[in-house]
PyMOL Python script that loads the backbone (N, CA, C, O; Angstrom):
from pymol import cmd

cmd.read_pdbstr("""\
ATOM      1  N   MET A   1       0.835  -1.176   0.000  1.00  0.00           N
ATOM      2  CA  MET A   1       0.000   0.000   0.000  1.00  0.00           C
ATOM      3  C   MET A   1       0.883   1.243   0.000  1.00  0.00           C
ATOM      4  O   MET A   1       1.861   1.327   0.742  1.00  0.00           O
ATOM      5  N   ARG A   2       0.527   2.188  -0.829  1.00  0.00           N
ATOM      6  CA  ARG A   2       1.283   3.432  -0.910  1.00  0.00           C
ATOM      7  C   ARG A   2       0.457   4.574  -0.328  1.00  0.00           C
ATOM      8  O   ARG A   2      -0.773   4.543  -0.339  1.00  0.00           O
ATOM      9  N   LEU A   3       1.160   5.577   0.178  1.00  0.00           N
ATOM     10  CA  LEU A   3       0.504   6.778   0.676  1.00  0.00           C
ATOM     11  C   LEU A   3       0.456   7.826  -0.427  1.00  0.00           C
ATOM     12  O   LEU A   3       1.356   7.905  -1.262  1.00  0.00           O
ATOM     13  N   SER A   4      -0.576   8.611  -0.422  1.00  0.00           N
ATOM     14  CA  SER A   4      -0.646   9.744  -1.334  1.00  0.00           C
ATOM     15  C   SER A   4       0.233  10.854  -0.764  1.00  0.00           C
ATOM     16  O   SER A   4      -0.049  11.389   0.308  1.00  0.00           O
ATOM     17  N   THR A   5       1.283  11.192  -1.477  1.00  0.00           N
ATOM     18  CA  THR A   5       2.209  12.212  -1.015  1.00  0.00           C
ATOM     19  C   THR A   5       1.495  13.553  -0.873  1.00  0.00           C
ATOM     20  O   THR A   5       1.695  14.268   0.109  1.00  0.00           O
ATOM     21  N   LYS A   6       0.671  13.886  -1.843  1.00  0.00           N
ATOM     22  CA  LYS A   6      -0.045  15.169  -1.819  1.00  0.00           C
ATOM     23  C   LYS A   6      -1.016  15.241  -0.639  1.00  0.00           C
ATOM     24  O   LYS A   6      -1.072  16.256   0.055  1.00  0.00           O
ATOM     25  N   ALA A   7      -1.771  14.184  -0.414  1.00  0.00           N
ATOM     26  CA  ALA A   7      -2.735  14.181   0.697  1.00  0.00           C
ATOM     27  C   ALA A   7      -2.022  14.226   2.042  1.00  0.00           C
ATOM     28  O   ALA A   7      -2.486  14.894   2.966  1.00  0.00           O
ATOM     29  N   THR A   8      -0.903  13.525   2.161  1.00  0.00           N
ATOM     30  CA  THR A   8      -0.143  13.539   3.409  1.00  0.00           C
ATOM     31  C   THR A   8       0.452  14.914   3.651  1.00  0.00           C
ATOM     32  O   THR A   8       0.484  15.381   4.789  1.00  0.00           O
ATOM     33  N   MET A   9       0.925  15.573   2.597  1.00  0.00           N
ATOM     34  CA  MET A   9       1.453  16.934   2.722  1.00  0.00           C
ATOM     35  C   MET A   9       0.369  17.901   3.203  1.00  0.00           C
ATOM     36  O   MET A   9       0.598  18.679   4.129  1.00  0.00           O
ATOM     37  N   ILE A  10      -0.788  17.853   2.587  1.00  0.00           N
ATOM     38  CA  ILE A  10      -1.870  18.771   2.933  1.00  0.00           C
ATOM     39  C   ILE A  10      -2.356  18.527   4.353  1.00  0.00           C
ATOM     40  O   ILE A  10      -2.596  19.471   5.107  1.00  0.00           O
ATOM     41  N   THR A  11      -2.502  17.258   4.715  1.00  0.00           N
ATOM     42  CA  THR A  11      -2.955  16.925   6.063  1.00  0.00           C
ATOM     43  C   THR A  11      -1.954  17.384   7.114  1.00  0.00           C
ATOM     44  O   THR A  11      -2.339  17.988   8.115  1.00  0.00           O
ATOM     45  N   SER A  12      -0.693  17.107   6.899  1.00  0.00           N
ATOM     46  CA  SER A  12       0.338  17.511   7.857  1.00  0.00           C
ATOM     47  C   SER A  12       0.442  19.024   7.953  1.00  0.00           C
ATOM     48  O   SER A  12       0.621  19.562   9.045  1.00  0.00           O
ATOM     49  N   ALA A  13       0.333  19.707   6.839  1.00  0.00           N
ATOM     50  CA  ALA A  13       0.384  21.172   6.840  1.00  0.00           C
ATOM     51  C   ALA A  13      -0.791  21.749   7.616  1.00  0.00           C
ATOM     52  O   ALA A  13      -0.622  22.683   8.400  1.00  0.00           O
ATOM     53  N   ALA A  14      -1.984  21.196   7.401  1.00  0.00           N
ATOM     54  CA  ALA A  14      -3.164  21.700   8.108  1.00  0.00           C
ATOM     55  C   ALA A  14      -3.077  21.429   9.607  1.00  0.00           C
ATOM     56  O   ALA A  14      -3.427  22.289  10.416  1.00  0.00           O
ATOM     57  N   LEU A  15      -2.612  20.243   9.978  1.00  0.00           N
ATOM     58  CA  LEU A  15      -2.521  19.906  11.398  1.00  0.00           C
ATOM     59  C   LEU A  15      -1.464  20.731  12.129  1.00  0.00           C
ATOM     60  O   LEU A  15      -1.740  21.292  13.190  1.00  0.00           O
ATOM     61  N   TRP A  16      -0.258  20.808  11.569  1.00  0.00           N
ATOM     62  CA  TRP A  16       0.819  21.518  12.256  1.00  0.00           C
ATOM     63  C   TRP A  16       0.604  23.033  12.198  1.00  0.00           C
ATOM     64  O   TRP A  16       0.829  23.730  13.188  1.00  0.00           O
ATOM     65  N   GLY A  17       0.171  23.541  11.046  1.00  0.00           N
ATOM     66  CA  GLY A  17      -0.141  24.963  10.946  1.00  0.00           C
ATOM     67  C   GLY A  17      -1.309  25.347  11.850  1.00  0.00           C
ATOM     68  O   GLY A  17      -1.293  26.401  12.487  1.00  0.00           O
ATOM     69  N   GLY A  18      -2.315  24.486  11.899  1.00  0.00           N
ATOM     70  CA  GLY A  18      -3.460  24.727  12.779  1.00  0.00           C
ATOM     71  C   GLY A  18      -3.081  24.693  14.247  1.00  0.00           C
ATOM     72  O   GLY A  18      -3.574  25.492  15.042  1.00  0.00           O
ATOM     73  N   CYS A  19      -2.210  23.774  14.601  1.00  0.00           N
ATOM     74  CA  CYS A  19      -1.737  23.673  15.978  1.00  0.00           C
ATOM     75  C   CYS A  19      -1.023  24.962  16.389  1.00  0.00           C
ATOM     76  O   CYS A  19      -1.278  25.504  17.465  1.00  0.00           O
ATOM     77  N   LEU A  20      -0.131  25.444  15.528  1.00  0.00           N
ATOM     78  CA  LEU A  20       0.587  26.686  15.830  1.00  0.00           C
ATOM     79  C   LEU A  20      -0.365  27.868  15.882  1.00  0.00           C
ATOM     80  O   LEU A  20      -0.184  28.772  16.697  1.00  0.00           O
ATOM     81  N   PHE A  21      -1.374  27.872  15.026  1.00  0.00           N
ATOM     82  CA  PHE A  21      -2.358  28.954  15.040  1.00  0.00           C
ATOM     83  C   PHE A  21      -3.152  28.956  16.342  1.00  0.00           C
ATOM     84  O   PHE A  21      -3.346  30.008  16.951  1.00  0.00           O
ATOM     85  N   VAL A  22      -3.611  27.787  16.769  1.00  0.00           N
ATOM     86  CA  VAL A  22      -4.404  27.693  17.998  1.00  0.00           C
ATOM     87  C   VAL A  22      -3.573  28.085  19.223  1.00  0.00           C
ATOM     88  O   VAL A  22      -4.039  28.843  20.073  1.00  0.00           O
ATOM     89  N   VAL A  23      -2.356  27.574  19.310  1.00  0.00           N
ATOM     90  CA  VAL A  23      -1.499  27.921  20.452  1.00  0.00           C
ATOM     91  C   VAL A  23      -1.141  29.401  20.401  1.00  0.00           C
ATOM     92  O   VAL A  23      -1.115  30.066  21.437  1.00  0.00           O
ATOM     93  N   GLY A  24      -0.867  29.921  19.212  1.00  0.00           N
ATOM     94  CA  GLY A  24      -0.559  31.345  19.071  1.00  0.00           C
ATOM     95  C   GLY A  24      -1.728  32.229  19.456  1.00  0.00           C
ATOM     96  O   GLY A  24      -1.539  33.248  20.120  1.00  0.00           O
ATOM     97  N   MET A  25      -2.935  31.857  19.050  1.00  0.00           N
ATOM     98  CA  MET A  25      -4.131  32.637  19.426  1.00  0.00           C
ATOM     99  C   MET A  25      -4.376  32.579  20.931  1.00  0.00           C
ATOM    100  O   MET A  25      -4.715  33.585  21.554  1.00  0.00           O
ATOM    101  N   ALA A  26      -4.201  31.395  21.505  1.00  0.00           N
ATOM    102  CA  ALA A  26      -4.364  31.265  22.951  1.00  0.00           C
ATOM    103  C   ALA A  26      -3.333  32.115  23.681  1.00  0.00           C
ATOM    104  O   ALA A  26      -3.641  32.721  24.707  1.00  0.00           O
ATOM    105  N   ASN A  27      -2.113  32.163  23.158  1.00  0.00           N
ATOM    106  CA  ASN A  27      -1.068  32.988  23.755  1.00  0.00           C
ATOM    107  C   ASN A  27      -1.363  34.472  23.563  1.00  0.00           C
ATOM    108  O   ASN A  27      -1.054  35.286  24.434  1.00  0.00           O
ATOM    109  N   TRP A  28      -1.951  34.820  22.446  1.00  0.00           N
ATOM    110  CA  TRP A  28      -2.315  36.216  22.181  1.00  0.00           C
ATOM    111  C   TRP A  28      -3.394  36.675  23.155  1.00  0.00           C
ATOM    112  O   TRP A  28      -3.360  37.805  23.644  1.00  0.00           O
ATOM    113  N   LEU A  29      -4.357  35.788  23.435  1.00  0.00           N
ATOM    114  CA  LEU A  29      -5.440  36.129  24.347  1.00  0.00           C
ATOM    115  C   LEU A  29      -5.027  36.024  25.815  1.00  0.00           C
ATOM    116  O   LEU A  29      -5.485  36.792  26.661  1.00  0.00           O
ATOM    117  N   ARG A  30      -4.159  35.067  26.095  1.00  0.00           N
ATOM    118  CA  ARG A  30      -3.683  34.853  27.470  1.00  0.00           C
ATOM    119  C   ARG A  30      -2.163  34.683  27.409  1.00  0.00           C
ATOM    120  O   ARG A  30      -1.681  33.576  27.168  1.00  0.00           O
ATOM    121  N   PRO A  31      -1.408  35.751  27.624  1.00  0.00           N
ATOM    122  CA  PRO A  31       0.036  35.773  27.353  1.00  0.00           C
ATOM    123  C   PRO A  31       0.882  34.732  28.084  1.00  0.00           C
ATOM    124  O   PRO A  31       2.037  34.534  27.709  1.00  0.00           O
ATOM    125  N   THR A  32       0.366  34.068  29.096  1.00  0.00           N
ATOM    126  CA  THR A  32       1.163  33.061  29.783  1.00  0.00           C
ATOM    127  C   THR A  32       1.006  31.669  29.172  1.00  0.00           C
ATOM    128  O   THR A  32       1.733  30.748  29.542  1.00  0.00           O
ATOM    129  N   TYR A  33       0.067  31.507  28.244  1.00  0.00           N
ATOM    130  CA  TYR A  33      -0.207  30.188  27.678  1.00  0.00           C
ATOM    131  C   TYR A  33       0.790  29.841  26.579  1.00  0.00           C
ATOM    132  O   TYR A  33       0.996  30.632  25.658  1.00  0.00           O
ATOM    133  N   GLY A  34       1.402  28.682  26.664  1.00  0.00           N
ATOM    134  CA  GLY A  34       2.243  28.130  25.609  1.00  0.00           C
ATOM    135  C   GLY A  34       3.542  28.869  25.353  1.00  0.00           C
ATOM    136  O   GLY A  34       4.128  28.721  24.281  1.00  0.00           O
ATOM    137  N   VAL A  35       4.004  29.657  26.305  1.00  0.00           N
ATOM    138  CA  VAL A  35       5.204  30.466  26.104  1.00  0.00           C
ATOM    139  C   VAL A  35       6.418  29.597  25.794  1.00  0.00           C
ATOM    140  O   VAL A  35       7.148  29.874  24.842  1.00  0.00           O
ATOM    141  N   ASP A  36       6.638  28.561  26.579  1.00  0.00           N
ATOM    142  CA  ASP A  36       7.800  27.697  26.364  1.00  0.00           C
ATOM    143  C   ASP A  36       7.732  27.000  25.003  1.00  0.00           C
ATOM    144  O   ASP A  36       8.744  26.889  24.312  1.00  0.00           O
ATOM    145  N   PHE A  37       6.560  26.540  24.625  1.00  0.00           N
ATOM    146  CA  PHE A  37       6.380  25.877  23.334  1.00  0.00           C
ATOM    147  C   PHE A  37       6.687  26.840  22.188  1.00  0.00           C
ATOM    148  O   PHE A  37       7.415  26.487  21.260  1.00  0.00           O
ATOM    149  N   LEU A  38       6.140  28.048  22.247  1.00  0.00           N
ATOM    150  CA  LEU A  38       6.366  29.027  21.188  1.00  0.00           C
ATOM    151  C   LEU A  38       7.823  29.481  21.132  1.00  0.00           C
ATOM    152  O   LEU A  38       8.350  29.729  20.047  1.00  0.00           O
ATOM    153  N   GLN A  39       8.473  29.592  22.276  1.00  0.00           N
ATOM    154  CA  GLN A  39       9.889  29.941  22.276  1.00  0.00           C
ATOM    155  C   GLN A  39      10.733  28.821  21.681  1.00  0.00           C
ATOM    156  O   GLN A  39      11.701  29.085  20.968  1.00  0.00           O
ATOM    157  N   MET A  40      10.371  27.574  21.969  1.00  0.00           N
ATOM    158  CA  MET A  40      11.093  26.442  21.397  1.00  0.00           C
ATOM    159  C   MET A  40      10.944  26.437  19.875  1.00  0.00           C
ATOM    160  O   MET A  40      11.921  26.238  19.152  1.00  0.00           O
ATOM    161  N   VAL A  41       9.740  26.651  19.399  1.00  0.00           N
ATOM    162  CA  VAL A  41       9.505  26.698  17.965  1.00  0.00           C
ATOM    163  C   VAL A  41      10.226  27.898  17.357  1.00  0.00           C
ATOM    164  O   VAL A  41      10.784  27.794  16.265  1.00  0.00           O
ATOM    165  N   GLY A  42      10.219  29.024  18.048  1.00  0.00           N
ATOM    166  CA  GLY A  42      10.903  30.212  17.556  1.00  0.00           C
ATOM    167  C   GLY A  42      12.408  30.040  17.465  1.00  0.00           C
ATOM    168  O   GLY A  42      13.064  30.710  16.668  1.00  0.00           O
ATOM    169  N   SER A  43      12.955  29.151  18.271  1.00  0.00           N
ATOM    170  CA  SER A  43      14.395  28.917  18.210  1.00  0.00           C
ATOM    171  C   SER A  43      14.789  28.103  16.983  1.00  0.00           C
ATOM    172  O   SER A  43      15.966  28.066  16.623  1.00  0.00           O
ATOM    173  N   VAL A  44      13.835  27.457  16.342  1.00  0.00           N
ATOM    174  CA  VAL A  44      14.107  26.619  15.181  1.00  0.00           C
ATOM    175  C   VAL A  44      13.883  27.377  13.872  1.00  0.00           C
ATOM    176  O   VAL A  44      14.642  27.204  12.918  1.00  0.00           O
ATOM    177  N   TRP A  45      12.867  28.198  13.822  1.00  0.00           N
ATOM    178  CA  TRP A  45      12.499  28.889  12.595  1.00  0.00           C
ATOM    179  C   TRP A  45      13.148  30.264  12.527  1.00  0.00           C
ATOM    180  O   TRP A  45      12.924  31.085  13.416  1.00  0.00           O
ATOM    181  N   PRO A  46      13.938  30.536  11.511  1.00  0.00           N
ATOM    182  CA  PRO A  46      14.570  31.857  11.392  1.00  0.00           C
ATOM    183  C   PRO A  46      13.516  32.927  11.089  1.00  0.00           C
ATOM    184  O   PRO A  46      12.626  32.717  10.264  1.00  0.00           O
ATOM    185  N   GLY A  47      13.625  34.042  11.745  1.00  0.00           N
ATOM    186  CA  GLY A  47      12.703  35.147  11.504  1.00  0.00           C
ATOM    187  C   GLY A  47      11.432  35.109  12.315  1.00  0.00           C
ATOM    188  O   GLY A  47      10.676  36.081  12.308  1.00  0.00           O
ATOM    189  N   TYR A  48      11.166  34.020  13.017  1.00  0.00           N
ATOM    190  CA  TYR A  48       9.958  33.944  13.844  1.00  0.00           C
ATOM    191  C   TYR A  48      10.330  34.220  15.285  1.00  0.00           C
ATOM    192  O   TYR A  48      11.143  33.516  15.885  1.00  0.00           O
ATOM    193  N   HIS A  49       9.720  35.257  15.826  1.00  0.00           N
ATOM    194  CA  HIS A  49       9.931  35.616  17.226  1.00  0.00           C
ATOM    195  C   HIS A  49       8.563  35.685  17.878  1.00  0.00           C
ATOM    196  O   HIS A  49       7.783  36.587  17.574  1.00  0.00           O
ATOM    197  N   PRO A  50       8.254  34.751  18.771  1.00  0.00           N
ATOM    198  CA  PRO A  50       6.924  34.750  19.378  1.00  0.00           C
ATOM    199  C   PRO A  50       6.695  36.012  20.204  1.00  0.00           C
ATOM    200  O   PRO A  50       7.457  36.329  21.117  1.00  0.00           O
ATOM    201  N   SER A  51       5.647  36.704  19.866  1.00  0.00           N
ATOM    202  CA  SER A  51       5.246  37.886  20.632  1.00  0.00           C
ATOM    203  C   SER A  51       3.722  37.891  20.673  1.00  0.00           C
ATOM    204  O   SER A  51       3.075  37.038  20.066  1.00  0.00           O
ATOM    205  N   HIS A  52       3.177  38.816  21.362  1.00  0.00           N
ATOM    206  CA  HIS A  52       1.724  38.848  21.560  1.00  0.00           C
ATOM    207  C   HIS A  52       1.071  39.743  20.512  1.00  0.00           C
ATOM    208  O   HIS A  52       0.367  40.696  20.843  1.00  0.00           O
ATOM    209  N   THR A  53       1.319  39.419  19.236  1.00  0.00           N
ATOM    210  CA  THR A  53       0.719  40.178  18.147  1.00  0.00           C
ATOM    211  C   THR A  53       0.056  39.223  17.165  1.00  0.00           C
ATOM    212  O   THR A  53       0.405  38.046  17.084  1.00  0.00           O
ATOM    213  N   LEU A  54      -0.900  39.753  16.428  1.00  0.00           N
ATOM    214  CA  LEU A  54      -1.580  38.940  15.426  1.00  0.00           C
ATOM    215  C   LEU A  54      -0.616  38.555  14.302  1.00  0.00           C
ATOM    216  O   LEU A  54      -0.709  37.458  13.753  1.00  0.00           O
ATOM    217  N   ALA A  55       0.305  39.451  13.962  1.00  0.00           N
ATOM    218  CA  ALA A  55       1.290  39.141  12.924  1.00  0.00           C
ATOM    219  C   ALA A  55       2.150  37.945  13.333  1.00  0.00           C
ATOM    220  O   ALA A  55       2.473  37.101  12.497  1.00  0.00           O
ATOM    221  N   SER A  56       2.517  37.867  14.595  1.00  0.00           N
ATOM    222  CA  SER A  56       3.303  36.739  15.090  1.00  0.00           C
ATOM    223  C   SER A  56       2.501  35.438  15.007  1.00  0.00           C
ATOM    224  O   SER A  56       3.042  34.392  14.648  1.00  0.00           O
ATOM    225  N   VAL A  57       1.233  35.506  15.333  1.00  0.00           N
ATOM    226  CA  VAL A  57       0.373  34.318  15.257  1.00  0.00           C
ATOM    227  C   VAL A  57       0.281  33.821  13.820  1.00  0.00           C
ATOM    228  O   VAL A  57       0.415  32.625  13.561  1.00  0.00           O
ATOM    229  N   LEU A  58       0.053  34.738  12.892  1.00  0.00           N
ATOM    230  CA  LEU A  58      -0.079  34.348  11.483  1.00  0.00           C
ATOM    231  C   LEU A  58       1.248  33.856  10.909  1.00  0.00           C
ATOM    232  O   LEU A  58       1.273  32.909  10.122  1.00  0.00           O
ATOM    233  N   THR A  59       2.338  34.491  11.298  1.00  0.00           N
ATOM    234  CA  THR A  59       3.655  34.041  10.847  1.00  0.00           C
ATOM    235  C   THR A  59       3.934  32.626  11.348  1.00  0.00           C
ATOM    236  O   THR A  59       4.421  31.784  10.593  1.00  0.00           O
ATOM    237  N   GLY A  60       3.630  32.363  12.607  1.00  0.00           N
ATOM    238  CA  GLY A  60       3.821  31.024  13.157  1.00  0.00           C
ATOM    239  C   GLY A  60       2.964  29.989  12.456  1.00  0.00           C
ATOM    240  O   GLY A  60       3.410  28.866  12.224  1.00  0.00           O
ATOM    241  N   ALA A  61       1.729  30.361  12.115  1.00  0.00           N
ATOM    242  CA  ALA A  61       0.847  29.425  11.421  1.00  0.00           C
ATOM    243  C   ALA A  61       1.373  29.112  10.016  1.00  0.00           C
ATOM    244  O   ALA A  61       1.312  27.967   9.567  1.00  0.00           O
ATOM    245  N   VAL A  62       1.884  30.125   9.332  1.00  0.00           N
ATOM    246  CA  VAL A  62       2.432  29.906   7.987  1.00  0.00           C
ATOM    247  C   VAL A  62       3.690  29.035   8.061  1.00  0.00           C
ATOM    248  O   VAL A  62       3.847  28.086   7.293  1.00  0.00           O
ATOM    249  N   TYR A  63       4.583  29.377   9.001  1.00  0.00           N
ATOM    250  CA  TYR A  63       5.774  28.543   9.190  1.00  0.00           C
ATOM    251  C   TYR A  63       5.375  27.106   9.530  1.00  0.00           C
ATOM    252  O   TYR A  63       5.976  26.157   9.027  1.00  0.00           O
ATOM    253  N   GLY A  64       4.369  26.950  10.375  1.00  0.00           N
ATOM    254  CA  GLY A  64       3.912  25.613  10.742  1.00  0.00           C
ATOM    255  C   GLY A  64       3.354  24.850   9.563  1.00  0.00           C
ATOM    256  O   GLY A  64       3.590  23.650   9.431  1.00  0.00           O
ATOM    257  N   ALA A  65       2.610  25.539   8.698  1.00  0.00           N
ATOM    258  CA  ALA A  65       2.037  24.881   7.521  1.00  0.00           C
ATOM    259  C   ALA A  65       3.143  24.439   6.558  1.00  0.00           C
ATOM    260  O   ALA A  65       3.105  23.329   6.027  1.00  0.00           O
ATOM    261  N   VAL A  66       4.119  25.308   6.340  1.00  0.00           N
ATOM    262  CA  VAL A  66       5.233  24.950   5.447  1.00  0.00           C
ATOM    263  C   VAL A  66       6.035  23.793   6.042  1.00  0.00           C
ATOM    264  O   VAL A  66       6.372  22.834   5.347  1.00  0.00           O
ATOM    265  N   ASP A  67       6.332  23.896   7.323  1.00  0.00           N
ATOM    266  CA  ASP A  67       7.077  22.840   8.012  1.00  0.00           C
ATOM    267  C   ASP A  67       6.305  21.523   7.980  1.00  0.00           C
ATOM    268  O   ASP A  67       6.889  20.465   7.746  1.00  0.00           O
ATOM    269  N   GLY A  68       4.993  21.586   8.213  1.00  0.00           N
ATOM    270  CA  GLY A  68       4.161  20.391   8.173  1.00  0.00           C
ATOM    271  C   GLY A  68       4.097  19.773   6.787  1.00  0.00           C
ATOM    272  O   GLY A  68       4.095  18.550   6.650  1.00  0.00           O
ATOM    273  N   ALA A  69       4.043  20.613   5.755  1.00  0.00           N
ATOM    274  CA  ALA A  69       4.000  20.100   4.385  1.00  0.00           C
ATOM    275  C   ALA A  69       5.300  19.388   4.040  1.00  0.00           C
ATOM    276  O   ALA A  69       5.280  18.315   3.436  1.00  0.00           O
ATOM    277  N   ILE A  70       6.421  19.974   4.417  1.00  0.00           N
ATOM    278  CA  ILE A  70       7.719  19.336   4.151  1.00  0.00           C
ATOM    279  C   ILE A  70       7.825  18.017   4.917  1.00  0.00           C
ATOM    280  O   ILE A  70       8.244  17.000   4.364  1.00  0.00           O
ATOM    281  N   GLY A  71       7.442  18.043   6.186  1.00  0.00           N
ATOM    282  CA  GLY A  71       7.484  16.820   6.990  1.00  0.00           C
ATOM    283  C   GLY A  71       6.552  15.748   6.450  1.00  0.00           C
ATOM    284  O   GLY A  71       6.912  14.571   6.426  1.00  0.00           O
ATOM    285  N   GLY A  72       5.357  16.140   6.017  1.00  0.00           N
ATOM    286  CA  GLY A  72       4.412  15.183   5.451  1.00  0.00           C
ATOM    287  C   GLY A  72       4.916  14.566   4.163  1.00  0.00           C
ATOM    288  O   GLY A  72       4.749  13.369   3.927  1.00  0.00           O
ATOM    289  N   TYR A  73       5.539  15.399   3.324  1.00  0.00           N
ATOM    290  CA  TYR A  73       6.109  14.871   2.081  1.00  0.00           C
ATOM    291  C   TYR A  73       7.219  13.862   2.367  1.00  0.00           C
ATOM    292  O   TYR A  73       7.248  12.776   1.787  1.00  0.00           O
ATOM    293  N   LEU A  74       8.133  14.234   3.270  1.00  0.00           N
ATOM    294  CA  LEU A  74       9.231  13.329   3.597  1.00  0.00           C
ATOM    295  C   LEU A  74       8.720  12.024   4.206  1.00  0.00           C
ATOM    296  O   LEU A  74       9.214  10.946   3.876  1.00  0.00           O
ATOM    297  N   PHE A  75       7.728  12.124   5.094  1.00  0.00           N
ATOM    298  CA  PHE A  75       7.158  10.921   5.706  1.00  0.00           C
ATOM    299  C   PHE A  75       6.567  10.001   4.642  1.00  0.00           C
ATOM    300  O   PHE A  75       6.847   8.802   4.627  1.00  0.00           O
ATOM    301  N   ALA A  76       5.741  10.569   3.744  1.00  0.00           N
ATOM    302  CA  ALA A  76       5.093   9.744   2.720  1.00  0.00           C
ATOM    303  C   ALA A  76       6.118   9.151   1.755  1.00  0.00           C
ATOM    304  O   ALA A  76       5.997   7.991   1.361  1.00  0.00           O
ATOM    305  N   ALA A  77       7.120   9.933   1.374  1.00  0.00           N
ATOM    306  CA  ALA A  77       8.131   9.441   0.433  1.00  0.00           C
ATOM    307  C   ALA A  77       8.951   8.304   1.048  1.00  0.00           C
ATOM    308  O   ALA A  77       9.196   7.291   0.394  1.00  0.00           O
ATOM    309  N   ILE A  78       9.368   8.470   2.287  1.00  0.00           N
ATOM    310  CA  ILE A  78      10.144   7.417   2.956  1.00  0.00           C
ATOM    311  C   ILE A  78       9.284   6.185   3.190  1.00  0.00           C
ATOM    312  O   ILE A  78       9.749   5.060   3.004  1.00  0.00           O
ATOM    313  N   TYR A  79       8.031   6.387   3.596  1.00  0.00           N
ATOM    314  CA  TYR A  79       7.114   5.259   3.800  1.00  0.00           C
ATOM    315  C   TYR A  79       6.941   4.475   2.499  1.00  0.00           C
ATOM    316  O   TYR A  79       7.032   3.248   2.491  1.00  0.00           O
ATOM    317  N   ASP A  80       6.692   5.186   1.403  1.00  0.00           N
ATOM    318  CA  ASP A  80       6.508   4.517   0.113  1.00  0.00           C
ATOM    319  C   ASP A  80       7.766   3.772  -0.312  1.00  0.00           C
ATOM    320  O   ASP A  80       7.675   2.665  -0.842  1.00  0.00           O
ATOM    321  N   LEU A  81       8.927   4.357  -0.090  1.00  0.00           N
ATOM    322  CA  LEU A  81      10.181   3.710  -0.439  1.00  0.00           C
ATOM    323  C   LEU A  81      10.359   2.405   0.339  1.00  0.00           C
ATOM    324  O   LEU A  81      10.743   1.383  -0.230  1.00  0.00           O
ATOM    325  N   ILE A  82      10.083   2.447   1.625  1.00  0.00           N
ATOM    326  CA  ILE A  82      10.210   1.249   2.451  1.00  0.00           C
ATOM    327  C   ILE A  82       9.152   0.220   2.080  1.00  0.00           C
ATOM    328  O   ILE A  82       9.447  -0.974   2.021  1.00  0.00           O
ATOM    329  N   ALA A  83       7.930   0.663   1.829  1.00  0.00           N
ATOM    330  CA  ALA A  83       6.850  -0.263   1.474  1.00  0.00           C
ATOM    331  C   ALA A  83       7.117  -0.965   0.157  1.00  0.00           C
ATOM    332  O   ALA A  83       6.819  -2.150   0.008  1.00  0.00           O
ATOM    333  N   ILE A  84       7.680  -0.236  -0.802  1.00  0.00           N
ATOM    334  CA  ILE A  84       7.985  -0.849  -2.115  1.00  0.00           C
ATOM    335  C   ILE A  84       9.089  -1.888  -1.961  1.00  0.00           C
ATOM    336  O   ILE A  84       8.997  -2.982  -2.517  1.00  0.00           O
ATOM    337  N   ARG A  85      10.132  -1.548  -1.206  1.00  0.00           N
ATOM    338  CA  ARG A  85      11.229  -2.501  -1.027  1.00  0.00           C
ATOM    339  C   ARG A  85      10.779  -3.728  -0.252  1.00  0.00           C
ATOM    340  O   ARG A  85      11.183  -4.849  -0.564  1.00  0.00           O
ATOM    341  N   ARG A  86       9.947  -3.519   0.754  1.00  0.00           N
ATOM    342  CA  ARG A  86       9.489  -4.652   1.561  1.00  0.00           C
ATOM    343  C   ARG A  86       8.583  -5.572   0.729  1.00  0.00           C
ATOM    344  O   ARG A  86       8.647  -6.796   0.846  1.00  0.00           O
ATOM    345  N   HIS A  87       7.751  -4.966  -0.100  1.00  0.00           N
ATOM    346  CA  HIS A  87       6.849  -5.761  -0.936  1.00  0.00           C
ATOM    347  C   HIS A  87       7.614  -6.521  -2.011  1.00  0.00           C
ATOM    348  O   HIS A  87       7.207  -7.612  -2.411  1.00  0.00           O
ATOM    349  N   ALA A  88       8.718  -5.949  -2.477  1.00  0.00           N
ATOM    350  CA  ALA A  88       9.495  -6.588  -3.550  1.00  0.00           C
ATOM    351  C   ALA A  88      10.313  -7.765  -3.029  1.00  0.00           C
ATOM    352  O   ALA A  88      10.744  -8.618  -3.805  1.00  0.00           O
ATOM    353  N   GLY A  89      10.522  -7.809  -1.729  1.00  0.00           N
ATOM    354  CA  GLY A  89      11.314  -8.902  -1.161  1.00  0.00           C
ATOM    355  C   GLY A  89      12.755  -8.508  -0.992  1.00  0.00           C
ATOM    356  O   GLY A  89      13.132  -7.376  -1.298  1.00  0.00           O
ATOM    357  N   PRO A  90      13.575  -9.432  -0.506  1.00  0.00           N
ATOM    358  CA  PRO A  90      14.978  -9.111  -0.256  1.00  0.00           C
ATOM    359  C   PRO A  90      15.728  -8.864  -1.554  1.00  0.00           C
ATOM    360  O   PRO A  90      15.463  -9.484  -2.584  1.00  0.00           O
ATOM    361  N   VAL A  91      16.665  -7.944  -1.469  1.00  0.00           N
ATOM    362  CA  VAL A  91      17.500  -7.614  -2.613  1.00  0.00           C
ATOM    363  C   VAL A  91      18.708  -8.549  -2.604  1.00  0.00           C
ATOM    364  O   VAL A  91      19.386  -8.680  -1.585  1.00  0.00           O
ATOM    365  N   ALA A  92      18.973  -9.188  -3.725  1.00  0.00           N
ATOM    366  CA  ALA A  92      20.086 -10.136  -3.802  1.00  0.00           C
ATOM    367  C   ALA A  92      21.384  -9.465  -4.086  1.00  0.00           C
ATOM    368  O   ALA A  92      22.415 -10.130  -4.181  1.00  0.00           O
TER     369      ALA A  92
END
""", "prot")
cmd.dss("prot")
cmd.show_as("cartoon", "prot")
cmd.util.cbc("prot")
cmd.orient("prot")
């Protein structure tokens, strides 16, 4: 069985981007919520600095969607590669 690379990319982008959006909005409304999580994510993504602004929330959501799409593509591609080799049997 193979995974749809496109569907996995879209799903991962929506989930990870949505997660960052929800945590960012919660942090925007209640500044003590998710601070450590947003700082950890901000340490990985260049140009993203978590602050209590709507622009920061949207930037985090976009970064999350792009990151999720890349991760989803890599997951589906590696899964398909392993599934094809396993189905084909041992390589002589």
